[in-house]
KOLSE-773561 format. One record per residue (C-alpha): residue in three letters; x, y, z. Coordinates in steps of 0.05 Angstrom, whole numbers, plus 32768, in hexadecimal, padded with zeros to 4 digits. Example, Ala and Ser with C-alpha at 12.3 -4.5 7.8 and 13.67 -1.06 7.14 Angstrom:
! KOLSE-773561
ALA80F67FA6809CSER81117FEB808F
This chain:
! KOLSE-773561
MET8A1B8B4789FFLYS89EE8B7F89ECARG8A188BB98A0ETHR8A588B9C89EAARG8A2D8BA789AELEU8A158BF189B5ASP8A5E8BFD89D0ALA8A838BED898DTYR8A448C1B896DARG8A5C8C54899EMET8AAB8C4D8986ARG8A998C418940HIS8A6E8C77893AASP8A888CA7896AILE8A568CB28993ASP8A468CB489E7SER8A018CA189F1ILE89CB8C7D89D5TRP89878C8289E2LEU89498C4E89CEALA89058C6589CFARG88E88C36898CPRO88C38BF589B8GLU88EC8BC98999ASN89328BEC89AEPHE891E8BFB89ECALA89108BAF89F5TRP894D8B9689DBLEU89748BC38A0BTHR894C8BC48A49GLY89278B718A42GLY88DE8BA68A53SER88AC8BC98A2CASN88A18C128A29VAL88648C0589FDVAL881A8C2C8A19ASP88018C3D89D4ARG880D8BFD89A4ALA87F78C288967GLY88388C5C8978GLU887F8C59895ALEU88A18C69899CGLY88988C5489E0VAL88938C878A22ALA88D78C788A32ALA89238C788A1AALA89568C578A2EGLY89998C668A32TYR89DE8C478A2EASP8A1B8C738A2DGLY8A558C408A41HIS8A4A8C358A8FGLU8A008C328A95VAL89B78C208A7BILE898F8C638A92VAL89468C6A8A83ILE89298CAA8A7CTHR88D88CAD8A7BASP88A08CD78A94ASN88888CDD8ADEILE883D8CB58ACAGLU88648C778AB5ALA88AD8C7C8AE0GLY888D8C548B19ARG88718C178AF0LEU88AA8C1A8AC4ALA88DE8C108AFFGLU88B48BDD8B1AGLU88978BB18AE7GLU88C28BB88AA7LEU89068BC58ABBSER89458B9B8AE6GLY895E8BDA8B16GLU896E8C068AC8ARG89678C5A8AF1VAL89358C728AE8LEU89378CCB8AD6THR88F28CE88AD5TYR88D38D2E8AB7ASP888E8D3B8AC6TRP88638D2F8A87TYR88488D7A8A80SER888F8DA18A8BSER88AE8D7D8A45SER88BB8D418A13LEU88D68D028A0FALA89098D1A89DDASP89178D5E8A08ALA891F8D458A40VAL89548D0D8A27ALA89788D448A08SER897D8D6D8A43TYR899A8D328A6CVAL89C88D148A3CGLU8A138D388A38GLY8A448D3589F9ARG8A358D0E89B9ALA89F88CE489BDALA89CF8CC9898BALA89848CAB8987ASP894E8C788968PHE891D8CB1896AARG891E8D058957VAL89488D268991PRO89688D65899CASP89B18D6A8982ALA89B58D22897BARG89CA8CF48945TYR898F8CCD892AVAL899E8C7C8929ASP89888C2D8913ILE89A68BFA893ESER89758BC58925ALA89B78BA38911LEU89D08BA58951ARG89968B738960GLN89AF8B3C8940PRO89CB8B048952LEU89988AF4898ATHR89C18AEC89CDGLU89B68AB389F9GLY898A8ACF8A22ASP895D8ADD89E8ILE896D8A9789CDGLU89448A7D8A15THR890C8ABC8A15TYR88F48AA889CDARG88F28A5689E2GLU88BA8A6D8A11LEU88908AA289E6GLY88A28A6A89B4ARG887D8A3889D3ASP88468A5D89FCTHR88318A7E89A9ALA882F8A3A8994GLU87FF8A2089CEVAL87D58A5989C6VAL87C48A4E897CGLU87C58A058985GLU879389FD89C4VAL87648A348998CYS87728A068958ARG875389D28972ASP871189E98980LEU87058A088940LYS86C489FA8919PRO86AC8A0888DDTHR86848A3188F4SER86AE8A5E891ATHR86B28A9F8906GLU86FB8AB788F2ARG86F58AFD8921ALA86DB8AC58964VAL871D8A9C8955ALA874A8ADA8954ALA872B8AEE8995ASP87328AB389AFLEU87838AB8899FARG878C8AFF89B0GLY876B8AE089F9GLY878F8AA489FBLEU87D58AD489EDALA87CA8B078A1DASP87B48AD88A51ARG88088ABD8A54GLY881F8B0B8A4DILE882A8B088A04ASP88168B4189D3SER87F18B268995PRO88028B5D8957VAL87F68B388924SER87A98B068925LEU879A8AEF88DCVAL87618ABB88DCGLY87458AA18893GLY87078A6C8886ALA87108A4A8846LYS86F88A818816ARG87288AB88838ALA87608A8D8842ARG876A8A7A87FCGLY87588AC887E7TYR87838AEC8809ARG87C98ADF882EHIS87B88B0F8860TYR877D8AF98879THR87628B2988ADPRO872A8B1788D3THR86E28B1988CFTHR86A38B0088DBLYS86A38ACA88A6LYS869E8A8588BELEU86D88A5888B6GLY86B88A1F887ELYS86E189EE8867TYR87278A078889ALA874C8A3B88ACLEU87968A5388A7VAL87A58A7888ECSER87DF8AA888F1VAL87EF8AD0892ETHR883C8AFF893CALA883C8AF18983ARG88668B2789BBARG88858B2389F2ASP88BD8B3F8A19GLY88CA8B6989D8LEU88D78B2789A5HIS88A88B108975ALA888F8ACF896ESER88618AB8891CCYS88498A758918THR88078A5D88E8ARG87DE8A2888F1THR87AE8A0188BCVAL876A89D988CEALA874089BA88B0PHE86F1899A88ABASN86EA89848865PRO872989A08844PRO872689B087F8ASP8752898087CETRP878789A987BDLEU879789BA880DGLU87C3898A881BSER87F4899387DAARG880189D787E2HIS880C89D0882EGLU883F89A08818ALA885D89D587F2ALA88598A0C8818MET888689D98850HIS88BA89CA8816VAL88C68A18880EGLU88C28A2A8854THR88F289E88860ALA891F8A038828ALA89238A4B8841LEU89408A318883GLY89748A0C8869ALA89848A3F883CTHR89818A75887EARG89BA8A43889DGLN89E68A3A885BVAL89DD8A88884DGLY89F28AA2889AARG8A2C8A70889AALA8A4F8A938865GLY8A3F8AD68878GLY8A088ADE884ALYS89C98B068832ALA89838B00883AARG89788B0187F0ASP89A98ACD87F0VAL896D8AA3880APHE89328AC287DDGLU89608A9F87A6ALA89558A6587C6ILE89108A6D87E0GLN88FF8A808797GLU891C8A3B877DALA88F08A1887BATYR88B78A37878EARG88C38A13874BGLU88D289D1876BVAL888B89D1877ASER886E89EC8745TYR885C8A2B8757PRO88998A508739ARG88698A9A874EGLU88488A948789TRP887E8AB987AFLYS886F8B028787HIS882C8AF887ABHIS883C8AFA87F8HIS887D8B13881EGLN88AC8AD08832GLY88BD8ADB887EGLY88FE8AF68892ALA89228AF788D0ALA89028B078915GLY89118B248957PHE89008B598978ARG88D08B678939GLY88A18B35891AARG88D28B3C88E1GLU89178B5F88E3TRP89238B61889EILE88F48B3C886BALA89138B1C8831THR89098B2E87EBPRO893E8B25879FTRP89648B6487B7HIS89668B6E8802ASP89AB8B6D8824GLY89998B5F886EGLU89CD8B388890VAL89B68AF388A0THR89D98AE188E8LEU89D48AA1890EPRO89C08A8D8948MET897D8AC0892EALA89368AB08929TYR89218AAC88E9ALA88CE8AAC88CFTRP88C48A9B8898ASN887C8A8F886CPRO88748A758834THR88388A75881BVAL88138A4B87D8GLU87C38A6787C9GLY879C8A4F8808ALA87D28A328827LYS88108A3F885DSER88488A338882GLU88668A5F88BBASP888F8A4588F7THR88BA8A7D8914VAL890B8A598923LEU89418A608946VAL897E8A5A8913GLY89C48A468922ASP89EB8A078923ASP89AF89DF8928ILE896A89F18911GLU893789F98954VAL88E78A0B893DLEU88D88A3F897CTHR88848A2C896FTHR887989F3897BTHR885989CA89B3ASP885E89878992ASN882489778996TRP880E8981894FPRO880B89518916THR8847895E88EFGLU8875894288B3THR88B5893A88A2VAL88D589608871SER8915895A8844VAL89338991881BGLU897E898F8814GLY898F896A8847LEU896C898E887EGLN89388964889CLEU88FB898388C4GLU88BA897A88E7ARG888189AB88C6PRO884789B088EBTHR8812899488B4ILE87C8899B88ABLEU8793898C88F3GLU875D896888DALEU8722896E8902ASP86D489498902
């Protein structure tokens, strides 16, 4: 399936080979990781496809490890780390018209993000495992929270629990009662949780990303339940609109119209202006983020992570949208409530109240 998409792209753009070194593209094509420095935009290897085979080029530091631990039989070509760069090594190997997702001499620069959508059957099975594992870790950590827990300590537990399952955590947000209400991105501090907490993660394994948020309360403020219900309503509306728009071949902006309408329905017409609402998920945390003008295609089947907020409340899961709507980040072991919006009924996580 993925090679078929690349073949069509090569023919359409009259190129012989495509070389991918951005981590999201390398993982999409090979199923492995080329990341050593997580702060870098490029990995340590490039995967190329010429219509016949996938070839990986990397330096002599990484070749053995990638072949044994990250790849599944792809041919690996090696250059000495001190004699060349990845871009120059690719340039010296390729023949004919080449394209790459990074700067390679004499190669055309390409953006293949659209080829990563929709998900393949293999991606979906991998996603289901990631989603469940992510939710299990988040919910296990949440059940052990106390009002005196610090945000940073909780974030450390999240990262550690995910790492034990081979999951990286590009985003780990923990907001106690004061900061969760004050900020939409509650990056963890040494402050204690207090009356309630929002716990949010974006987790990555096998190149795929899963995001979810859970709310835990000890002595919740009076407004928390109603705002959480409002956020659940908007998220459910977004998912229903995603399926409808995807079937019609529409755009992200079409879903965003439904999100704006849902906020009006719950009497928070301006809340969408205070935080992005999410969008398609996959080999990036968000393949695209919807706006009132975004023309990203809504494809099916695809993962979507909508994350509406209502000042101190948030509802978020990663959901597979196709003919059916399947929540990926779920354990079936968290209190839920059935939310109904325009014919769609969906179980959404409610607030876990702890003593």
